[in-house]
LOMAR-723362 format. One record per residue: residue in three letters; x, y, z of N, C-alpha, C, O in turn. Coordinates in Angstrom, 2 decimals. Example, Ala and Ser with C-alpha at 12.3 -4.5 7.8 and 13.67 -1.06 7.14 Angstrom:
res ALA nxx 13.19 nyy -5.69 nzz 7.80 caxx 12.30 cayy -4.50 cazz 7.80 cxx 13.20 cyy -3.30 czz 7.80 oxx 14.24 oyy -3.32 ozz 8.46
res SER nxx 12.85 nyy -2.25 nzz 7.08 caxx 13.67 cayy -1.06 cazz 7.14 cxx 12.90 cyy 0.03 czz 7.87 oxx 13.41 oyy 1.14 ozz 8.04
// end
This chain:
res MET nxx 14.76 nyy -33.37 nzz -12.71 caxx 14.46 cayy -33.12 cazz -11.32 cxx 14.38 cyy -31.60 czz -11.11 oxx 15.25 oyy -30.86 ozz -11.56
res ALA nxx 13.33 nyy -31.17 nzz -10.43 caxx 13.14 cayy -29.74 cazz -10.16 cxx 14.14 cyy -29.25 czz -9.12 oxx 14.44 oyy -29.92 ozz -8.13
res LYS nxx 14.63 nyy -28.07 nzz -9.38 caxx 15.59 cayy -27.46 cazz -8.46 cxx 14.86 cyy -26.42 czz -7.62 oxx 14.14 oyy -25.57 ozz -8.15
res LYS nxx 15.05 nyy -26.49 nzz -6.31 caxx 14.37 cayy -25.57 cazz -5.41 cxx 15.07 cyy -24.21 czz -5.43 oxx 16.29 oyy -24.11 ozz -5.31
res LEU nxx 14.26 nyy -23.16 nzz -5.58 caxx 14.80 cayy -21.81 cazz -5.56 cxx 15.14 cyy -21.42 czz -4.13 oxx 14.38 oyy -21.69 ozz -3.20
res LYS nxx 16.27 nyy -20.79 nzz -3.97 caxx 16.67 cayy -20.29 cazz -2.65 cxx 17.06 cyy -18.83 czz -2.78 oxx 17.69 oyy -18.43 ozz -3.76
res PHE nxx 16.69 nyy -18.06 nzz -1.80 caxx 17.01 cayy -16.65 cazz -1.77 cxx 17.97 cyy -16.38 czz -0.62 oxx 17.87 oyy -16.98 ozz 0.45
res LYS nxx 18.88 nyy -15.47 nzz -0.86 caxx 19.79 cayy -15.08 cazz 0.21 cxx 19.01 cyy -14.38 czz 1.31 oxx 18.07 oyy -13.64 ozz 1.04
res ASN nxx 19.42 nyy -14.62 nzz 2.52 caxx 18.83 cayy -13.91 cazz 3.64 cxx 19.25 cyy -12.45 czz 3.56 oxx 20.44 oyy -12.13 ozz 3.60
res ALA nxx 18.27 nyy -11.57 nzz 3.45 caxx 18.57 cayy -10.14 cazz 3.29 cxx 19.37 cyy -9.60 czz 4.47 oxx 20.15 oyy -8.66 ozz 4.31
res ASN nxx 19.18 nyy -10.19 nzz 5.63 caxx 19.90 cayy -9.71 cazz 6.81 cxx 21.39 cyy -10.04 czz 6.75 oxx 22.19 oyy -9.41 ozz 7.44
res LYS nxx 21.78 nyy -11.01 nzz 5.94 caxx 23.18 cayy -11.41 cazz 5.84 cxx 23.87 cyy -10.83 czz 4.61 oxx 25.08 oyy -10.98 ozz 4.45
res SER nxx 23.12 nyy -10.17 nzz 3.75 caxx 23.66 cayy -9.64 cazz 2.51 cxx 24.40 cyy -8.32 czz 2.76 oxx 23.85 oyy -7.40 ozz 3.37
res ALA nxx 25.63 nyy -8.24 nzz 2.30 caxx 26.41 cayy -7.01 cazz 2.45 cxx 25.78 cyy -5.89 czz 1.63 oxx 25.78 oyy -4.73 ozz 2.05
res PHE nxx 25.25 nyy -6.23 nzz 0.45 caxx 24.61 cayy -5.22 cazz -0.39 cxx 23.42 cyy -4.60 czz 0.33 oxx 23.28 oyy -3.38 ozz 0.38
res TYR nxx 22.57 nyy -5.45 nzz 0.89 caxx 21.39 cayy -4.97 cazz 1.61 cxx 21.81 cyy -4.07 czz 2.77 oxx 21.24 oyy -2.99 ozz 2.96
res ALA nxx 22.80 nyy -4.50 nzz 3.53 caxx 23.26 cayy -3.71 cazz 4.68 cxx 23.80 cyy -2.35 czz 4.24 oxx 23.55 oyy -1.34 ozz 4.90
res THR nxx 24.53 nyy -2.32 nzz 3.13 caxx 25.08 cayy -1.07 cazz 2.62 cxx 23.97 cyy -0.13 czz 2.16 oxx 23.97 oyy 1.05 ozz 2.50
res VAL nxx 23.03 nyy -0.66 nzz 1.39 caxx 21.92 cayy 0.17 cazz 0.90 cxx 21.11 cyy 0.69 czz 2.08 oxx 20.77 oyy 1.87 ozz 2.14
res ARG nxx 20.80 nyy -0.19 nzz 3.01 caxx 20.01 cayy 0.21 cazz 4.18 cxx 20.72 cyy 1.31 czz 4.97 oxx 20.09 oyy 2.28 ozz 5.39
res SER nxx 22.00 nyy 1.16 nzz 5.16 caxx 22.79 cayy 2.15 cazz 5.89 cxx 22.77 cyy 3.50 czz 5.18 oxx 22.62 oyy 4.54 ozz 5.82
res ARG nxx 22.93 nyy 3.48 nzz 3.87 caxx 22.95 cayy 4.74 cazz 3.10 cxx 21.58 cyy 5.42 czz 3.08 oxx 21.49 oyy 6.64 ozz 3.16
res VAL nxx 20.53 nyy 4.63 nzz 2.99 caxx 19.18 cayy 5.20 cazz 3.02 cxx 18.91 cyy 5.82 czz 4.38 oxx 18.43 oyy 6.95 ozz 4.47
res ASP nxx 19.23 nyy 5.10 nzz 5.45 caxx 19.05 cayy 5.64 cazz 6.80 cxx 19.86 cyy 6.92 czz 6.99 oxx 19.37 oyy 7.88 ozz 7.59
res GLN nxx 21.08 nyy 6.94 nzz 6.48 caxx 21.94 cayy 8.11 cazz 6.58 cxx 21.32 cyy 9.29 czz 5.83 oxx 21.34 oyy 10.42 ozz 6.33
res TYR nxx 20.78 nyy 9.04 nzz 4.64 caxx 20.14 cayy 10.10 cazz 3.85 cxx 18.98 cyy 10.73 czz 4.62 oxx 18.85 oyy 11.95 ozz 4.69
res PHE nxx 18.14 nyy 9.87 nzz 5.20 caxx 17.00 cayy 10.38 cazz 5.95 cxx 17.46 cyy 11.18 czz 7.17 oxx 16.88 oyy 12.22 ozz 7.49
res ASP nxx 18.49 nyy 10.70 nzz 7.85 caxx 19.02 cayy 11.43 cazz 9.01 cxx 19.62 cyy 12.77 czz 8.61 oxx 19.33 oyy 13.79 ozz 9.24
res GLU nxx 20.44 nyy 12.78 nzz 7.58 caxx 21.11 cayy 14.01 cazz 7.14 cxx 20.13 cyy 15.07 czz 6.67 oxx 20.37 oyy 16.27 ozz 6.84
res ASN nxx 19.03 nyy 14.64 nzz 6.07 caxx 18.05 cayy 15.58 cazz 5.53 cxx 16.86 cyy 15.80 czz 6.47 oxx 15.87 oyy 16.43 ozz 6.11
res ASN nxx 16.99 nyy 15.27 nzz 7.69 caxx 15.96 cayy 15.42 cazz 8.71 cxx 14.58 cyy 15.02 czz 8.19 oxx 13.60 oyy 15.75 ozz 8.37
res LEU nxx 14.50 nyy 13.87 nzz 7.53 caxx 13.26 cayy 13.35 cazz 6.96 cxx 12.73 cyy 12.19 czz 7.79 oxx 13.49 oyy 11.43 ozz 8.37
res SER nxx 11.43 nyy 12.08 nzz 7.83 caxx 10.79 cayy 10.96 cazz 8.51 cxx 10.68 cyy 9.79 czz 7.53 oxx 10.52 oyy 9.99 ozz 6.33
res THR nxx 10.75 nyy 8.60 nzz 8.06 caxx 10.56 cayy 7.41 cazz 7.21 cxx 9.08 cyy 7.08 czz 7.07 oxx 8.72 oyy 6.11 ozz 6.41
res HIS nxx 8.23 nyy 7.88 nzz 7.70 caxx 6.78 cayy 7.66 cazz 7.63 cxx 6.13 cyy 8.74 czz 6.77 oxx 6.79 oyy 9.68 ozz 6.32
res ALA nxx 4.84 nyy 8.60 nzz 6.54 caxx 4.10 cayy 9.50 cazz 5.66 cxx 4.18 cyy 10.95 czz 6.13 oxx 4.07 oyy 11.25 ozz 7.32
res ASN nxx 4.38 nyy 11.83 nzz 5.16 caxx 4.38 cayy 13.27 cazz 5.45 cxx 2.98 cyy 13.83 czz 5.17 oxx 2.06 oyy 13.07 ozz 4.87
res GLY nxx 2.83 nyy 15.13 nzz 5.28 caxx 1.52 cayy 15.75 cazz 5.06 cxx 0.94 cyy 15.49 czz 3.69 oxx -0.26 oyy 15.30 ozz 3.54
res ALA nxx 1.80 nyy 15.49 nzz 2.67 caxx 1.33 cayy 15.24 cazz 1.30 cxx 0.77 cyy 13.83 czz 1.17 oxx -0.24 oyy 13.61 ozz 0.50
res MET nxx 1.43 nyy 12.86 nzz 1.80 caxx 0.94 cayy 11.48 cazz 1.73 cxx -0.38 cyy 11.33 czz 2.49 oxx -1.27 oyy 10.61 ozz 2.04
res TRP nxx -0.50 nyy 11.99 nzz 3.63 caxx -1.76 cayy 11.95 cazz 4.36 cxx -2.89 cyy 12.57 czz 3.52 oxx -3.99 oyy 12.02 ozz 3.47
res PHE nxx -2.61 nyy 13.69 nzz 2.87 caxx -3.61 cayy 14.31 cazz 2.00 cxx -4.01 cyy 13.35 czz 0.89 oxx -5.20 oyy 13.16 ozz 0.61
res LYS nxx -3.01 nyy 12.74 nzz 0.26 caxx -3.26 cayy 11.78 cazz -0.82 cxx -4.11 cyy 10.61 czz -0.32 oxx -5.04 oyy 10.18 ozz -1.00
res ALA nxx -3.80 nyy 10.10 nzz 0.86 caxx -4.53 cayy 8.97 cazz 1.43 cxx -5.99 cyy 9.35 czz 1.67 oxx -6.90 oyy 8.61 ozz 1.29
res ILE nxx -6.21 nyy 10.49 nzz 2.29 caxx -7.59 cayy 10.93 cazz 2.56 cxx -8.33 cyy 11.19 czz 1.27 oxx -9.49 oyy 10.80 ozz 1.13
res PHE nxx -7.69 nyy 11.85 nzz 0.32 caxx -8.32 cayy 12.15 cazz -0.97 cxx -8.74 cyy 10.86 czz -1.69 oxx -9.89 oyy 10.75 ozz -2.13
res PHE nxx -7.82 nyy 9.90 nzz -1.81 caxx -8.14 cayy 8.69 cazz -2.57 cxx -9.08 cyy 7.76 czz -1.83 oxx -9.88 oyy 7.06 ozz -2.47
res LEU nxx -9.03 nyy 7.72 nzz -0.51 caxx -10.00 cayy 6.91 cazz 0.24 cxx -11.40 cyy 7.52 czz 0.13 oxx -12.39 oyy 6.80 ozz 0.04
res THR nxx -11.47 nyy 8.85 nzz 0.12 caxx -12.75 cayy 9.53 cazz -0.09 cxx -13.26 cyy 9.27 czz -1.50 oxx -14.45 oyy 9.01 ozz -1.69
res ALA nxx -12.38 nyy 9.34 nzz -2.48 caxx -12.77 cayy 9.07 cazz -3.88 cxx -13.25 cyy 7.63 czz -4.02 oxx -14.25 oyy 7.37 ozz -4.70
res LEU nxx -12.55 nyy 6.70 nzz -3.39 caxx -12.94 cayy 5.29 cazz -3.45 cxx -14.34 cyy 5.09 czz -2.88 oxx -15.18 oyy 4.42 ozz -3.47
res THR nxx -14.58 nyy 5.68 nzz -1.72 caxx -15.89 cayy 5.57 cazz -1.07 cxx -16.96 cyy 6.25 czz -1.91 oxx -18.05 oyy 5.70 ozz -2.10
res GLY nxx -16.67 nyy 7.44 nzz -2.42 caxx -17.64 cayy 8.16 cazz -3.24 cxx -18.00 cyy 7.42 czz -4.52 oxx -19.18 oyy 7.34 ozz -4.88
res LEU nxx -17.01 nyy 6.88 nzz -5.20 caxx -17.27 cayy 6.12 cazz -6.42 cxx -18.11 cyy 4.88 czz -6.12 oxx -19.06 oyy 4.57 ozz -6.84
res TYR nxx -17.76 nyy 4.17 nzz -5.05 caxx -18.48 cayy 2.95 cazz -4.68 cxx -19.94 cyy 3.26 czz -4.38 oxx -20.84 oyy 2.58 ozz -4.87
res LEU nxx -20.17 nyy 4.29 nzz -3.58 caxx -21.55 cayy 4.65 cazz -3.22 cxx -22.32 cyy 5.17 czz -4.43 oxx -23.52 oyy 4.90 ozz -4.55
res THR nxx -21.67 nyy 5.90 nzz -5.31 caxx -22.33 cayy 6.39 cazz -6.52 cxx -22.76 cyy 5.23 czz -7.41 oxx -23.86 oyy 5.24 ozz -7.97
res ILE nxx -21.90 nyy 4.23 nzz -7.54 caxx -22.24 cayy 3.05 cazz -8.35 cxx -23.42 cyy 2.31 czz -7.73 oxx -24.33 oyy 1.89 ozz -8.44
res LEU nxx -23.40 nyy 2.15 nzz -6.41 caxx -24.47 cayy 1.41 cazz -5.74 cxx -25.79 cyy 2.16 czz -5.70 oxx -26.85 oyy 1.58 ozz -5.93
res LEU nxx -25.74 nyy 3.44 nzz -5.41 caxx -26.96 cayy 4.19 cazz -5.13 cxx -27.44 cyy 5.08 czz -6.28 oxx -28.59 oyy 5.52 ozz -6.28
res GLY nxx -26.58 nyy 5.34 nzz -7.23 caxx -26.95 cayy 6.23 cazz -8.33 cxx -27.81 cyy 5.52 czz -9.36 oxx -27.63 oyy 4.34 ozz -9.63
res ASN nxx -28.74 nyy 6.24 nzz -9.92 caxx -29.59 cayy 5.72 cazz -10.99 cxx -28.94 cyy 6.15 czz -12.31 oxx -29.35 oyy 7.13 ozz -12.94
res LEU nxx -27.91 nyy 5.39 nzz -12.71 caxx -27.07 cayy 5.80 cazz -13.83 cxx -27.18 cyy 4.83 czz -15.00 oxx -27.56 oyy 3.67 ozz -14.83
res SER nxx -26.86 nyy 5.32 nzz -16.18 caxx -26.90 cayy 4.49 cazz -17.39 cxx -25.71 cyy 3.53 czz -17.41 oxx -24.74 oyy 3.72 ozz -16.69
res GLY nxx -25.81 nyy 2.52 nzz -18.26 caxx -24.76 cayy 1.52 cazz -18.39 cxx -23.38 cyy 2.08 czz -18.70 oxx -22.42 oyy 1.74 ozz -18.01
res PRO nxx -23.25 nyy 2.95 nzz -19.71 caxx -21.93 cayy 3.50 cazz -20.02 cxx -21.31 cyy 4.29 czz -18.86 oxx -20.10 oyy 4.23 ozz -18.63
res VAL nxx -22.15 nyy 5.03 nzz -18.14 caxx -21.64 cayy 5.79 cazz -16.99 cxx -21.18 cyy 4.83 czz -15.90 oxx -20.15 oyy 5.06 ozz -15.27
res LEU nxx -21.95 nyy 3.76 nzz -15.68 caxx -21.55 cayy 2.77 cazz -14.67 cxx -20.24 cyy 2.09 czz -15.05 oxx -19.40 oyy 1.82 ozz -14.19
res ILE nxx -20.05 nyy 1.82 nzz -16.32 caxx -18.79 cayy 1.21 cazz -16.78 cxx -17.62 cyy 2.17 czz -16.51 oxx -16.58 oyy 1.75 ozz -16.00
res LEU nxx -17.80 nyy 3.43 nzz -16.86 caxx -16.75 cayy 4.42 cazz -16.61 cxx -16.44 cyy 4.53 czz -15.12 oxx -15.27 oyy 4.55 ozz -14.73
res LEU nxx -17.48 nyy 4.61 nzz -14.30 caxx -17.27 cayy 4.71 cazz -12.85 cxx -16.61 cyy 3.45 czz -12.29 oxx -15.81 oyy 3.53 ozz -11.36
res SER nxx -16.95 nyy 2.30 nzz -12.85 caxx -16.34 cayy 1.04 cazz -12.41 cxx -14.85 cyy 1.00 czz -12.73 oxx -14.04 oyy 0.54 ozz -11.93
res VAL nxx -14.50 nyy 1.49 nzz -13.92 caxx -13.07 cayy 1.56 cazz -14.29 cxx -12.34 cyy 2.51 czz -13.34 oxx -11.25 oyy 2.20 ozz -12.87
res LEU nxx -12.94 nyy 3.67 nzz -13.07 caxx -12.33 cayy 4.62 cazz -12.13 cxx -12.22 cyy 4.02 czz -10.73 oxx -11.23 oyy 4.24 ozz -10.04
res LEU nxx -13.24 nyy 3.27 nzz -10.31 caxx -13.20 cayy 2.61 cazz -9.01 cxx -12.05 cyy 1.60 czz -8.95 oxx -11.34 oyy 1.54 ozz -7.95
res GLY nxx -11.88 nyy 0.83 nzz -10.01 caxx -10.78 cayy -0.13 cazz -10.05 cxx -9.42 cyy 0.54 czz -10.01 oxx -8.52 oyy 0.08 ozz -9.30
res MET nxx -9.27 nyy 1.62 nzz -10.75 caxx -7.99 cayy 2.34 cazz -10.76 cxx -7.72 cyy 2.98 czz -9.39 oxx -6.59 oyy 2.96 ozz -8.91
res THR nxx -8.75 nyy 3.54 nzz -8.79 caxx -8.59 cayy 4.14 cazz -7.47 cxx -8.27 cyy 3.08 czz -6.43 oxx -7.44 oyy 3.30 ozz -5.55
res GLY nxx -8.94 nyy 1.94 nzz -6.52 caxx -8.66 cayy 0.83 cazz -5.61 cxx -7.23 cyy 0.33 czz -5.74 oxx -6.58 oyy 0.03 ozz -4.74
res ALA nxx -6.75 nyy 0.25 nzz -6.96 caxx -5.36 cayy -0.16 cazz -7.18 cxx -4.39 cyy 0.85 czz -6.58 oxx -3.40 oyy 0.48 ozz -5.95
res PHE nxx -4.68 nyy 2.13 nzz -6.76 caxx -3.83 cayy 3.17 cazz -6.18 cxx -3.80 cyy 3.05 czz -4.66 oxx -2.74 oyy 3.09 ozz -4.04
res VAL nxx -4.98 nyy 2.89 nzz -4.06 caxx -5.06 cayy 2.76 cazz -2.60 cxx -4.28 cyy 1.54 czz -2.13 oxx -3.52 oyy 1.61 ozz -1.16
res GLY nxx -4.45 nyy 0.41 nzz -2.83 caxx -3.75 cayy -0.81 cazz -2.44 cxx -2.25 cyy -0.72 czz -2.56 oxx -1.53 oyy -1.07 ozz -1.63
res PHE nxx -1.78 nyy -0.24 nzz -3.70 caxx -0.34 cayy -0.22 cazz -3.95 cxx 0.39 cyy 0.92 czz -3.26 oxx 1.61 oyy 0.85 ozz -3.08
res ASN nxx -0.31 nyy 1.96 nzz -2.88 caxx 0.36 cayy 3.09 cazz -2.23 cxx 0.09 cyy 3.15 czz -0.74 oxx 1.03 oyy 3.16 ozz 0.06
res ILE nxx -1.15 nyy 3.19 nzz -0.35 caxx -1.49 cayy 3.38 cazz 1.05 cxx -1.38 cyy 2.07 czz 1.83 oxx -0.65 oyy 1.99 ozz 2.82
res CYS nxx -2.10 nyy 1.05 nzz 1.39 caxx -2.10 cayy -0.23 cazz 2.11 cxx -0.72 cyy -0.88 czz 2.10 oxx -0.29 oyy -1.44 ozz 3.10
res HIS nxx -0.04 nyy -0.81 nzz 0.99 caxx 1.31 cayy -1.38 cazz 0.87 cxx 2.23 cyy -0.79 czz 1.94 oxx 2.93 oyy -1.53 ozz 2.63
res ASP nxx 2.23 nyy 0.52 nzz 2.08 caxx 3.07 cayy 1.17 cazz 3.08 cxx 2.64 cyy 0.79 czz 4.49 oxx 3.48 oyy 0.57 ozz 5.37
res ALA nxx 1.33 nyy 0.70 nzz 4.71 caxx 0.82 cayy 0.35 cazz 6.04 cxx 1.21 cyy -1.08 czz 6.42 oxx 1.57 oyy -1.34 ozz 7.57
res ILE nxx 1.14 nyy -2.01 nzz 5.48 caxx 1.51 cayy -3.39 cazz 5.76 cxx 2.99 cyy -3.50 czz 6.05 oxx 3.42 oyy -4.35 ozz 6.84
res HIS nxx 3.79 nyy -2.64 nzz 5.42 caxx 5.23 cayy -2.59 cazz 5.72 cxx 5.50 cyy -1.84 czz 7.03 oxx 6.64 oyy -1.69 ozz 7.45
res LYS nxx 4.41 nyy -1.35 nzz 7.67 caxx 4.51 cayy -0.56 cazz 8.89 cxx 5.29 cyy 0.73 czz 8.67 oxx 5.99 oyy 1.23 ozz 9.55
res ALA nxx 5.15 nyy 1.27 nzz 7.46 caxx 5.89 cayy 2.47 cazz 7.08 cxx 4.99 cyy 3.69 czz 6.91 oxx 5.48 oyy 4.81 ozz 6.79
res PHE nxx 3.68 nyy 3.49 nzz 6.90 caxx 2.79 cayy 4.64 cazz 6.70 cxx 2.81 cyy 5.56 czz 7.92 oxx 2.90 oyy 6.78 ozz 7.79
res SER nxx 2.72 nyy 4.95 nzz 9.09 caxx 2.69 cayy 5.73 cazz 10.32 cxx 3.59 cyy 5.08 czz 11.37 oxx 3.86 oyy 3.88 ozz 11.31
res ALA nxx 4.04 nyy 5.88 nzz 12.32 caxx 4.81 cayy 5.34 cazz 13.44 cxx 3.87 cyy 4.63 czz 14.42 oxx 4.33 oyy 3.86 ozz 15.27
res ASN nxx 2.58 nyy 4.89 nzz 14.30 caxx 1.57 cayy 4.30 cazz 15.18 cxx 1.10 cyy 2.96 czz 14.59 oxx 0.59 oyy 2.92 ozz 13.47
res ARG nxx 1.28 nyy 1.88 nzz 15.35 caxx 0.89 cayy 0.54 cazz 14.87 cxx -0.59 cyy 0.46 czz 14.54 oxx -0.97 oyy -0.20 ozz 13.57
res LYS nxx -1.42 nyy 1.12 nzz 15.34 caxx -2.87 cayy 1.04 cazz 15.12 cxx -3.29 cyy 1.72 czz 13.82 oxx -4.18 oyy 1.24 ozz 13.12
res VAL nxx -2.65 nyy 2.82 nzz 13.50 caxx -2.93 cayy 3.51 cazz 12.23 cxx -2.55 cyy 2.60 czz 11.07 oxx -3.31 oyy 2.47 ozz 10.11
res ASN nxx -1.38 nyy 1.97 nzz 11.15 caxx -0.97 cayy 1.02 cazz 10.11 cxx -1.95 cyy -0.13 czz 10.00 oxx -2.25 oyy -0.60 ozz 8.90
res ALA nxx -2.46 nyy -0.61 nzz 11.15 caxx -3.42 cayy -1.72 cazz 11.14 cxx -4.73 cyy -1.32 czz 10.45 oxx -5.30 oyy -2.11 ozz 9.70
res VAL nxx -5.19 nyy -0.10 nzz 10.70 caxx -6.43 cayy 0.38 cazz 10.05 cxx -6.25 cyy 0.46 czz 8.54 oxx -7.09 oyy -0.01 ozz 7.78
res PHE nxx -5.14 nyy 1.06 nzz 8.11 caxx -4.90 cayy 1.18 cazz 6.67 cxx -4.62 cyy -0.19 czz 6.04 oxx -4.93 oyy -0.40 ozz 4.87
res SER nxx -4.05 nyy -1.12 nzz 6.80 caxx -3.87 cayy -2.48 cazz 6.30 cxx -5.22 cyy -3.15 czz 6.10 oxx -5.41 oyy -3.90 ozz 5.14
res PHE nxx -6.17 nyy -2.88 nzz 7.01 caxx -7.50 cayy -3.48 cazz 6.91 cxx -8.22 cyy -3.03 czz 5.64 oxx -9.02 oyy -3.78 ozz 5.09
res VAL nxx -7.94 nyy -1.82 nzz 5.18 caxx -8.56 cayy -1.32 cazz 3.95 cxx -8.28 cyy -2.26 czz 2.79 oxx -9.07 oyy -2.36 ozz 1.85
res PHE nxx -7.14 nyy -2.96 nzz 2.85 caxx -6.80 cayy -3.94 cazz 1.83 cxx -7.93 cyy -4.95 czz 1.66 oxx -8.26 oyy -5.34 ozz 0.54
res ASN nxx -8.54 nyy -5.39 nzz 2.77 caxx -9.67 cayy -6.31 cazz 2.72 cxx -10.85 cyy -5.71 czz 1.96 oxx -11.53 oyy -6.41 ozz 1.21
res LEU nxx -11.07 nyy -4.43 nzz 2.15 caxx -12.22 cayy -3.77 cazz 1.53 cxx -12.08 cyy -3.65 czz 0.02 oxx -13.09 oyy -3.52 ozz -0.69
res ILE nxx -10.86 nyy -3.68 nzz -0.49 caxx -10.68 cayy -3.59 cazz -1.94 cxx -10.48 cyy -4.98 czz -2.56 oxx -10.13 oyy -5.11 ozz -3.73
res GLY nxx -10.71 nyy -6.02 nzz -1.75 caxx -10.69 cayy -7.38 cazz -2.28 cxx -9.36 cyy -8.09 czz -2.18 oxx -9.17 oyy -9.13 ozz -2.81
res ALA nxx -8.45 nyy -7.56 nzz -1.40 caxx -7.15 cayy -8.20 cazz -1.22 cxx -7.04 cyy -8.69 czz 0.22 oxx -7.93 oyy -8.44 ozz 1.03
res SER nxx -5.96 nyy -9.36 nzz 0.53 caxx -5.76 cayy -9.87 cazz 1.88 cxx -4.41 cyy -9.42 czz 2.41 oxx -3.37 oyy -9.77 ozz 1.84
res PRO nxx -4.40 nyy -8.65 nzz 3.50 caxx -3.11 cayy -8.24 cazz 4.06 cxx -2.30 cyy -9.44 czz 4.54 oxx -1.07 oyy -9.41 ozz 4.51
res TYR nxx -2.98 nyy -10.49 nzz 4.98 caxx -2.29 cayy -11.70 cazz 5.44 cxx -1.53 cyy -12.35 czz 4.29 oxx -0.35 oyy -12.67 ozz 4.41
res VAL nxx -2.23 nyy -12.56 nzz 3.17 caxx -1.60 cayy -13.19 cazz 2.01 cxx -0.52 cyy -12.27 czz 1.44 oxx 0.55 oyy -12.73 ozz 1.06
res TRP nxx -0.80 nyy -10.97 nzz 1.37 caxx 0.19 cayy -10.01 cazz 0.87 cxx 1.45 cyy -10.07 czz 1.72 oxx 2.56 oyy -10.06 ozz 1.19
res ASN nxx 1.29 nyy -10.13 nzz 3.04 caxx 2.45 cayy -10.18 cazz 3.93 cxx 3.30 cyy -11.40 czz 3.64 oxx 4.53 oyy -11.31 ozz 3.60
res ILE nxx 2.66 nyy -12.54 nzz 3.44 caxx 3.42 cayy -13.77 cazz 3.15 cxx 4.09 cyy -13.68 czz 1.78 oxx 5.28 oyy -13.93 ozz 1.66
res CYS nxx 3.32 nyy -13.32 nzz 0.77 caxx 3.86 cayy -13.29 cazz -0.60 cxx 4.87 cyy -12.17 czz -0.82 oxx 5.84 oyy -12.35 ozz -1.55
res HIS nxx 4.65 nyy -11.05 nzz -0.22 caxx 5.49 cayy -9.88 cazz -0.50 cxx 6.63 cyy -9.71 czz 0.50 oxx 7.77 oyy -9.49 ozz 0.10
res ASN nxx 6.33 nyy -9.81 nzz 1.78 caxx 7.36 cayy -9.55 cazz 2.80 cxx 8.20 cyy -10.77 czz 3.12 oxx 9.43 oyy -10.67 ozz 3.20
res ILE nxx 7.58 nyy -11.91 nzz 3.30 caxx 8.31 cayy -13.10 cazz 3.73 cxx 9.03 cyy -13.77 czz 2.57 oxx 10.20 oyy -14.13 ozz 2.69
res VAL nxx 8.34 nyy -13.94 nzz 1.44 caxx 8.95 cayy -14.61 cazz 0.29 cxx 10.08 cyy -13.79 czz -0.30 oxx 11.06 oyy -14.34 ozz -0.79
res HIS nxx 9.95 nyy -12.45 nzz -0.26 caxx 11.06 cayy -11.61 cazz -0.72 cxx 12.28 cyy -11.99 czz 0.06 oxx 13.35 oyy -11.42 ozz -0.15
// end
């Protein structure tokens, strides 16, 4: 007979509460924001521009097969970076204090072939 997996409610876990408290305290003591700083914004703009540039170059450029393969690999790596760094933080509502900014960056997940809805269920709720 299969046994159903159960996870502890993170809100009731003493470990979670302790870690959360210490992290919040660290940010307060060091006067740090829990949202993206200037470096993260630069990174986001840089990689979103790179993603767009690579995509348009692949579509519109008259390039040889090997060059297209290289650009496709770079596009995939850039897309993964955007998804795991920028969109991930936005879906957690951690990229910006502004909900609309987080929603825009969450939508980018759709453009790279992922679903923020499915990610939210699999990553945030199931955790």
